[in-house]
C-alpha positions in Angstrom: -20.9 -26.2 18.9 -23.3 -25.4 16.1 -21.8 -24.4 12.8 -21.7 -20.7 11.9 -24.5 -19.6 9.5 -22.9 -18.9 6.1 -23.0 -15.4 4.7 -24.6 -15.1 1.2 -21.9 -14.3 -1.4 -21.4 -14.0 -5.1 -18.4 -14.6 -7.3 -17.8 -14.1 -11.0 -15.4 -15.9 -13.4 -14.5 -13.2 -15.9 -13.5 -14.8 -19.2 -12.2 -13.5 -22.6 -11.1 -15.0 -25.9 -7.4 -15.3 -26.5 -5.2 -16.9 -29.2 -4.5 -19.9 -27.0 -8.2 -20.3 -26.0 -10.5 -18.9 -23.3 -8.7 -17.1 -20.5 -10.0 -16.4 -17.0 -9.1 -13.5 -14.6 -7.5 -14.6 -11.3 -6.4 -12.3 -8.4 -4.1 -13.1 -5.5 -5.3 -12.2 -2.0 -3.0 -10.4 0.3 -1.2 -12.7 2.8 -3.2 -11.7 5.9 -6.9 -12.4 6.6 -9.5 -14.8 5.2 -8.2 -16.6 2.1 -4.7 -15.0 2.6 -2.4 -15.7 -0.4 -5.0 -17.6 -2.4 -5.7 -17.0 -6.1 -9.4 -16.2 -6.4 -12.1 -14.8 -8.7 -13.7 -11.4 -8.0 -16.5 -11.7 -5.5 -17.7 -11.1 -1.9 -20.5 -10.9 0.5 -23.9 -9.5 -0.4 -24.8 -6.3 1.4 -28.2 -4.7 2.1 -28.1 -2.4 -0.9 -27.9 -5.4 -3.3 -31.4 -6.4 -2.3 -33.2 -3.1 -3.0 -36.4 -3.8 -5.0 -35.8 -1.4 -7.8 -32.6 -3.0 -9.1 -34.9 -5.0 -11.4 -35.7 -1.7 -13.2 -32.1 -0.7 -13.1 -30.8 -3.9 -14.7 -31.1 -5.7 -18.1 -31.6 -9.3 -17.1 -34.0 -11.4 -15.0 -36.3 -9.9 -12.4 -36.2 -11.2 -8.9 -38.7 -14.0 -9.5 -36.7 -15.4 -12.4 -33.4 -14.9 -10.7 -34.7 -16.7 -7.6 -36.1 -19.5 -9.8 -32.7 -20.0 -11.4 -31.0 -20.2 -7.9 -33.7 -22.3 -6.4 -34.7 -19.8 -3.7 -38.1 -18.3 -2.8 -37.0 -14.7 -3.1 -34.0 -12.4 -3.2 -32.2 -14.1 -6.0 -31.5 -10.9 -8.0 -29.4 -9.6 -5.1 -26.7 -12.2 -6.1 -26.5 -10.8 -9.7 -26.3 -7.2 -8.3 -23.6 -8.2 -5.8 -21.6 -10.0 -8.5 -21.4 -6.9 -10.6 -20.7 -4.6 -7.7 -17.9 -6.8 -6.3 -16.5 -7.2 -9.8 -16.1 -3.5 -10.2 -14.8 -3.1 -6.6 -12.2 -5.8 -6.8 -11.3 -6.0 -10.5 -12.2 -2.6 -11.9 -14.6 -4.2 -14.5 -18.1 -2.8 -14.6 -20.7 -4.9 -16.3 -23.2 -2.2 -17.1 -25.1 -0.9 -20.1 -25.1 2.8 -20.9 -27.8 2.7 -23.6 -29.9 0.2 -25.5 -27.9 -3.0 -24.9 -24.6 -0.9 -25.3 -22.0 -2.2 -22.9 -20.1 0.5 -21.0 -16.8 1.4 -22.5 -14.0 3.6 -21.3 -13.7 6.6 -23.6 -10.8 8.8 -22.8 -8.7 9.7 -19.8 -11.4 11.9 -18.2 -14.0 9.0 -18.1 -11.4 6.5 -16.8 -10.5 8.9 -14.0 -14.1 9.5 -13.1 -14.8 5.8 -12.8 -11.6 5.2 -11.0 -12.9 7.7 -8.4 -16.2 5.8 -8.2 -14.3 2.6 -7.6 -12.1 4.2 -4.9 -15.3 5.5 -3.1 -16.8 2.0 -3.4 -13.7 0.5 -1.9 -13.8 3.1 0.8 -17.2 1.8 1.8 -19.1 5.0 1.1 -22.8 4.3 1.8 -25.0 4.0 -1.3 -22.1 4.8 -3.7 -22.8 2.0 -6.1 -26.4 3.1 -6.6 -25.4 6.8 -6.8 -22.9 5.9 -9.5 -25.5 4.1 -11.6 -27.9 7.0 -11.3 -25.3 9.7 -12.0 -23.9 7.8 -15.0 -27.2 6.7 -16.4 -26.3 3.0 -16.1 -28.2 -0.2 -16.0 -26.5 -3.3 -14.6 -25.8 -5.8 -17.4 -27.2 -8.8 -15.5 -28.2 -10.6 -18.7 -24.5 -11.0 -19.4 -24.0 -13.3 -16.4 -24.5 -17.0 -16.5 -25.1 -18.9 -13.2 -22.7 -21.9 -12.7 -22.7 -23.4 -9.2 -23.5 -23.1 -5.5 -20.8 -23.8 -2.9 -20.9 -23.6 0.9 -17.9 -23.3 3.2 -17.1 -26.3 5.4 -18.9 -26.5 8.8 -15.7 -26.3 10.9 -14.8 -22.8 9.6 -15.4 -19.7 11.7 -16.2 -17.6 8.6 -18.6 -19.3 6.3 -20.1 -18.4 2.9 -22.9 -19.6 0.8 -21.5 -18.6 -2.6 -23.1 -18.5 -6.0 -20.6 -18.7 -8.9 -21.3 -17.0 -12.2 -19.4 -16.5 -15.4 -19.3 -13.5 -17.7 -17.4 -12.2 -20.7 -15.1 -9.3 -19.8 -15.8 -6.1 -21.8 -13.1 -5.6 -24.4 -12.9 -1.9 -23.8 -12.2 -2.2 -20.0 -9.1 -3.5 -18.3 -9.2 -5.8 -15.3 -6.8 -5.0 -12.5 -6.6 -5.9 -8.8 -7.5 -3.3 -6.2 -4.1 -3.3 -4.4 -5.9 -3.5 -1.0 -7.6 -6.9 -0.6 -5.8 -8.3 -3.7 -2.1 -7.7 -4.5 -1.7 -9.3 -7.9 -3.7 -10.5 -10.9 -3.4 -12.2 -14.2 -5.3 -13.6 -17.2 -4.7 -17.4 -17.6 -6.2 -20.3 -19.5 -8.0 -22.4 -16.9 -5.9 -25.4 -17.9 -2.7 -23.4 -17.2 -4.1 -22.3 -13.8 -4.8 -25.9 -12.8 -1.4 -27.0 -14.0 0.2 -24.3 -11.9 -1.9 -25.4 -8.9 -0.7 -29.0 -9.3 2.9 -27.8 -9.5 2.4 -25.8 -6.3 2.8 -22.4 -8.0 -0.8 -21.2 -7.5 -2.7 -21.5 -4.2 -6.3 -22.5 -4.9 -9.1 -23.8 -2.7 -11.6 -26.5 -3.8 -14.3 -24.2 -5.1 -11.8 -22.3 -7.3 -10.1 -25.2 -8.9 -13.4 -27.1 -9.4 -14.9 -24.2 -11.1 -11.8 -23.8 -13.2 -12.2 -27.4 -14.2 -15.8 -26.6 -15.2 -14.7 -24.0 -17.8 -11.9 -25.9 -19.4 -12.0 -27.1 -23.1 -14.3 -24.4 -24.6 -13.3 -23.0 -28.0 -14.7 -19.5 -27.2 -16.2 -17.4 -24.4 -19.5 -17.4 -26.3 -19.6 -21.2 -26.4 -18.8 -21.4 -22.7 -21.6 -18.9 -21.8 -24.1 -20.6 -24.1 -23.4 -24.0 -22.5 -23.7 -22.7 -18.9 -27.0 -21.0 -19.7 -28.4 -24.5 -20.7 -27.6 -26.1 -17.3 -30.6 -27.3 -15.3 -31.4 -25.1 -12.3 -33.1 -25.2 -8.9 -31.7 -28.6 -7.9 -32.1 -28.0 -4.2 -28.4 -28.9 -3.8 -25.0 -27.3 -3.1 -21.4 -28.5 -2.8 -19.7 -28.4 0.6 -16.1 -29.4 1.0 -15.0 -31.3 4.1 -11.8 -32.8 5.5 -11.7 -36.6 5.2 -9.6 -38.9 7.4 -6.0 -38.3 6.4 -6.4 -34.7 5.7 -7.7 -34.9 2.1 -10.5 -32.7 0.9 -13.8 -34.2 -0.2 -16.5 -32.3 -2.0 -19.9 -33.4 -0.8 -23.2 -32.7 -2.5 -25.7 -31.6 0.2 -29.4 -30.6 0.3 -30.3 -26.9 0.7 -33.6 -25.3 1.7 -35.7 -22.7 -0.1 -33.4 -20.0 1.3 -30.3 -21.7 -0.1 -29.1 -22.8 3.4 -27.9 -26.3 4.1 -30.3 -28.8 5.6 -28.9 -30.4 8.7 
């Protein structure tokens, strides 16, 4: 049987500075369904609205040509940045958006918090077009320039549900609070990546390979700024992705595989 075609997806590692070092936001999935019980970063599948052409005018970072160059695809790259921000707001309640000239959105008072909580509830309720409607009504531009691309992972070929996921990292806005949605995710916490990995090794945190490998990739940085600066210097458009597979004996092996101009694995 041929492997299922992976769904395009985007995930963001939200980070912040803390006295013990850089911390990252992790959420725990509900027990049922895909990734049940796992600790994950905010993220999910792209939807059709993420690819609408005028997001380039409604965002502060790369246009589609530059975003596609960074990801190594022919077109449609900006949709991953848009999906990343949309999913982050939906799942973690953090909205990476500017409300003025490079002025990151802040929560100012109970009325504004309640208004954006309602937008988030409507987004979680799958109301058509609500993310775009929110940006228009609130006068927002997506803060895509605040995301740094990190890695490309593809789900193993033997899985029924597969994803071609782009991983990003972003500093969490200081004036917003991250919290799980209580629907797809039932718990959340800020942790140093080193602590999360130690918890995984002790059997206290359930992580899959893309999560702990990307946690490893953000260890050891003195600040969120240093982390973001380093990731933005990484070479791009390698024509490769990482795909885990099960080796004899049941161990997981992370393979580097070739991908085509659409970001799909080459057989």
